[in-house]
C-alpha positions in Angstrom: 1.1 19.9 -13.1 3.3 16.6 -12.8 3.8 14.1 -10.1 5.8 11.3 -9.9 5.8 8.8 -8.3 7.6 5.8 -7.0 6.2 3.1 -4.9 7.8 1.2 -2.9 7.9 -2.5 -0.5 9.7 -2.1 2.1 10.6 -5.7 4.3 9.6 -5.9 8.2 12.2 -4.2 10.3 13.5 -2.2 7.8 11.2 0.8 8.3 13.0 3.1 10.5 16.0 2.7 8.0 14.1 3.1 5.1 13.1 6.8 6.5 16.3 7.2 7.4 17.9 6.8 4.1 15.3 9.8 2.7 15.6 11.8 5.6 19.9 11.9 5.3 20.2 12.0 1.3 20.8 15.0 -0.3 18.5 15.1 -3.6 19.2 18.6 -4.9 15.7 18.4 -5.8 15.4 22.6 -4.5 17.4 23.4 -7.1 16.3 22.2 -9.7 14.1 24.1 -12.3 10.7 23.3 -12.2 10.4 21.2 -8.3 7.8 22.6 -6.6 7.5 20.1 -3.5 8.7 16.5 -2.0 7.0 13.9 0.4 7.4 10.4 1.6 4.2 8.6 1.9 4.0 5.8 4.6 1.6 3.5 3.3 -0.8 0.1 5.0 1.5 -2.8 6.9 0.7 -6.3 5.1 0.0 -8.3 8.0 0.3 -11.4 5.9 4.2 -10.8 4.9 5.2 -8.1 7.3 6.2 -5.4 4.4 5.0 -1.8 4.8 3.9 0.0 1.7 6.1 4.0 1.1 5.6 6.1 -1.7 8.3 8.8 -3.0 5.8 11.7 -4.0 7.5 15.2 -6.4 5.2 17.5 -7.9 6.9 19.0 -11.3 5.9 22.0 -12.8 5.6 19.7 -16.0 6.7 16.2 -17.0 9.9 17.9 -19.0 10.9 19.3 -15.8 10.6 15.9 -14.0 12.6 14.7 -17.2 15.1 16.8 -17.2 15.5 16.1 -13.4 15.8 12.2 -14.3 18.6 13.0 -16.7 20.9 15.6 -14.2 23.6 15.3 -12.4 21.8 16.1 -9.4 19.9 12.5 -10.5 22.4 10.7 -10.2 24.1 12.0 -6.9 21.2 11.4 -5.5 20.4 7.6 -6.5 24.4 6.8 -6.5 24.1 4.7 -2.7 20.9 2.7 -3.9 21.9 -0.6 -4.2 23.6 -0.2 -0.5 19.6 -1.2 1.1 19.3 -4.4 -1.2 17.8 -6.2 2.2 15.4 -3.2 2.7 13.1 -3.8 -0.6 10.7 -6.6 -1.3 11.6 -6.3 -5.1 12.2 -3.3 -7.1 10.3 0.5 -7.4 7.1 1.0 -8.9 7.0 4.1 -10.3 3.9 5.9 -12.2 4.0 9.5 -13.2 0.9 11.5 -13.3 -0.6 15.0 -15.6 -2.9 17.0 -14.1 -5.8 17.2 -15.9 -8.1 19.5 -13.1 -6.6 21.7 -10.8 -8.7 22.8 -8.1 
């Protein structure tokens, strides 16, 4: 199992718009071999700077399946409008990938 996560810091006032982007996008993930699940997670809001932490979380059968997704036309189509939301983010997303070593 492989878990791919992108962490986003979302500027104050953009939380609903950010969530709507994810709700309304056609990622075609379910069409990809090895895809298991997707979640958009909302974390804490930093009261000092007003930013809210989010993480996109996908589960794949293997790291190879995830890599195939990143090289696919589906991936390019799912990310083609990402630059349209610049004021929404406090910096670039932070990617983290994990290979499962213990499954319960």
